[in-house]
C-alpha positions as CSV (number, residue, x, y, z in Angstrom):
1,M,24.1,-72.4,70.9
2,N,22.6,-75.1,68.6
3,E,24.9,-75.4,65.5
4,T,22.1,-77.0,63.3
5,G,19.7,-74.2,64.4
6,Q,22.3,-71.6,63.6
7,Q,22.9,-73.0,60.1
8,F,19.1,-73.3,59.5
9,I,18.6,-69.6,60.4
10,A,21.7,-68.5,58.4
11,R,20.5,-70.4,55.3
12,S,17.0,-69.1,55.6
13,R,18.3,-65.5,55.8
14,H,20.5,-66.2,52.8
15,H,17.6,-67.5,50.7
16,L,15.3,-64.6,51.6
17,V,17.8,-61.7,51.4
18,D,20.6,-62.8,49.1
19,D,18.6,-65.0,46.6
20,F,14.9,-64.2,46.4
21,L,15.0,-60.5,47.0
22,P,17.5,-59.7,44.2
23,K,15.6,-61.8,41.8
24,I,12.3,-60.1,42.5
25,E,14.1,-56.7,42.4
26,R,15.6,-57.6,39.0
27,C,12.1,-58.4,37.8
28,L,10.6,-55.2,39.1
29,E,13.4,-53.1,37.5
30,R,12.5,-54.5,34.1
31,L,8.8,-53.8,34.3
32,T,6.6,-50.8,34.0
33,D,4.1,-49.9,36.7
34,D,1.3,-51.1,34.4
35,Q,3.1,-54.5,33.8
36,V,3.5,-54.9,37.6
37,W,-0.2,-54.7,38.0
38,W,-1.2,-56.6,34.9
39,R,-3.2,-59.8,35.5
40,P,-4.1,-62.4,32.9
41,N,-7.6,-62.8,34.4
42,E,-9.5,-61.9,37.5
43,Q,-8.7,-65.3,39.2
44,S,-4.9,-64.6,38.9
45,N,-2.7,-62.2,40.8
46,S,-0.6,-59.4,39.5
47,I,3.1,-59.2,40.4
48,G,2.1,-56.2,42.6
49,N,-0.4,-58.3,44.5
50,L,2.2,-61.1,44.9
51,V,4.7,-58.6,46.4
52,L,2.1,-57.2,48.8
53,H,1.3,-60.8,49.8
54,L,4.9,-61.8,50.3
55,C,5.4,-58.8,52.6
56,G,2.3,-59.5,54.6
57,N,3.1,-63.2,54.9
58,A,6.8,-62.7,55.9
59,R,5.9,-60.1,58.4
60,Q,3.1,-62.1,60.0
61,W,5.0,-65.3,60.2
62,I,8.5,-64.2,61.1
63,V,8.4,-60.6,62.5
64,C,5.2,-61.1,64.4
65,G,5.0,-64.9,64.8
66,V,8.6,-65.7,65.6
67,G,9.7,-62.2,66.7
68,E,6.4,-61.6,68.6
69,A,5.7,-58.1,67.2
70,A,2.1,-56.9,67.0
71,D,0.3,-58.5,64.0
72,S,-2.0,-56.1,62.1
73,R,-2.0,-58.0,58.7
74,D,-5.0,-57.6,56.4
75,R,-4.4,-60.6,54.1
76,D,-7.5,-59.9,51.9
77,A,-6.3,-56.4,51.1
78,E,-3.1,-57.8,49.6
79,F,-5.1,-59.6,46.9
80,A,-7.9,-56.9,46.6
81,Q,-5.5,-54.1,45.7
82,R,-6.3,-53.0,42.1
83,G,-4.9,-49.5,42.1
84,V,-1.4,-49.0,40.8
85,I,1.2,-48.7,43.6
86,P,4.5,-47.6,41.8
87,R,7.0,-50.4,41.5
88,A,9.7,-48.3,43.3
89,E,7.3,-48.2,46.3
90,L,6.7,-51.9,46.2
91,Q,10.4,-52.5,45.9
92,Q,11.0,-50.3,49.0
93,L,8.2,-52.1,50.9
94,L,9.8,-55.5,50.0
95,R,13.3,-54.4,51.1
96,Q,11.9,-52.9,54.4
97,T,10.0,-56.1,55.2
98,L,12.9,-58.4,54.5
99,N,15.2,-56.1,56.5
100,E,12.8,-56.6,59.5
101,V,12.7,-60.3,58.8
102,D,16.4,-60.5,58.6
103,T,16.9,-58.5,61.8
104,T,14.3,-60.8,63.6
105,L,16.1,-63.9,62.4
106,Q,19.6,-62.5,63.2
107,Q,18.5,-61.9,66.8
108,Y,16.6,-65.1,67.2
109,D,18.0,-67.7,69.6
110,P,18.4,-71.0,67.6
111,D,17.8,-73.0,70.8
112,R,14.1,-71.7,70.7
113,L,13.4,-73.1,67.2
114,L,11.1,-75.8,68.5
115,E,9.0,-73.5,70.7
116,S,5.4,-73.3,69.8
117,R,3.7,-70.3,68.2
118,T,0.1,-69.6,67.0
119,I,0.2,-68.0,63.6
120,Q,-2.9,-67.7,61.4
121,G,-4.7,-69.9,63.9
122,S,-2.3,-72.7,63.5
123,N,0.0,-74.1,66.2
124,V,3.5,-74.3,64.7
125,S,7.1,-74.3,65.9
126,A,9.3,-71.3,65.1
127,L,11.2,-73.6,62.8
128,E,8.1,-74.4,60.9
129,A,7.2,-70.7,60.6
130,I,10.6,-69.9,59.2
131,L,10.5,-72.8,56.8
132,H,7.0,-71.8,55.7
133,V,8.2,-68.3,54.8
134,V,11.2,-69.5,52.8
135,E,9.2,-72.0,50.8
136,H,6.4,-69.5,50.3
137,F,8.8,-66.9,49.0
138,S,10.3,-69.4,46.7
139,M,7.0,-70.3,45.2
140,H,5.8,-66.7,44.6
141,A,9.3,-65.6,43.4
142,G,9.0,-68.2,40.7
143,Q,5.6,-66.9,39.7
144,I,7.0,-63.3,39.6
145,I,9.9,-64.5,37.4
146,L,7.6,-66.4,35.1
147,L,5.2,-63.4,34.7
148,T,8.2,-61.1,34.1
149,K,9.5,-63.4,31.4
150,L,6.1,-63.5,29.8
151,L,5.7,-59.7,29.9
152,T,9.2,-58.8,28.7
153,A,10.5,-61.8,26.7
154,V,14.0,-61.2,28.1
155,D,16.6,-63.4,29.8
156,L,16.9,-62.2,33.4
157,H,20.6,-63.3,33.6
158,F,20.5,-64.6,37.2
159,Y,23.5,-66.9,36.7
160,D,26.9,-67.0,34.9
161,F,27.8,-70.5,33.7
162,E,31.5,-70.0,33.0
163,G,32.8,-72.7,35.2
164,K,31.6,-76.0,36.4
165,A,29.1,-74.5,38.8
166,P,26.7,-71.7,38.1
167,V,27.5,-68.4,39.8
168,L,24.6,-66.3,41.0
169,R,25.0,-62.7,39.7
170,F,23.1,-59.6,40.5
171,L,24.4,-56.7,38.6
172,S,22.7,-53.5,37.6
173,S,19.4,-53.7,35.6
174,S,21.3,-53.0,32.4
175,T,22.9,-56.4,32.3
């Protein structure tokens, strides 16, 4: 087994499941359904659209692209959605998607990271596909956090700064 590949996969799983997911969940917990679907203008996405998009992207690139499951993604529908999908339903979809992603990555052989895949018409390695999803999640998680702060004017309390290094904390939504 490739130690560097193992570490890459482990850190990718950590970022997606243990860092980005709880941050997005904390945002969803603090918003109403109407706030989740609010958009500043027609050219911008709502948090709901971003969650649908993250699920579609992660599933297409990792579950289908790396894990070779059947791909039935409708990317345009992720952005076209205007009807309110309850935030609890979005949160469940996000958890389910990241569970599938995590299972795919957990089972993936790190020695195959340089194998070629065709995803969205592009020829990429499995490593590139995983990296794409991690950076893509990071970017859109940041947008979701910003929109949540704009809509709620609250500190989301992601970290404790009691020692020299910040400690990530994910407690109940009442904190």
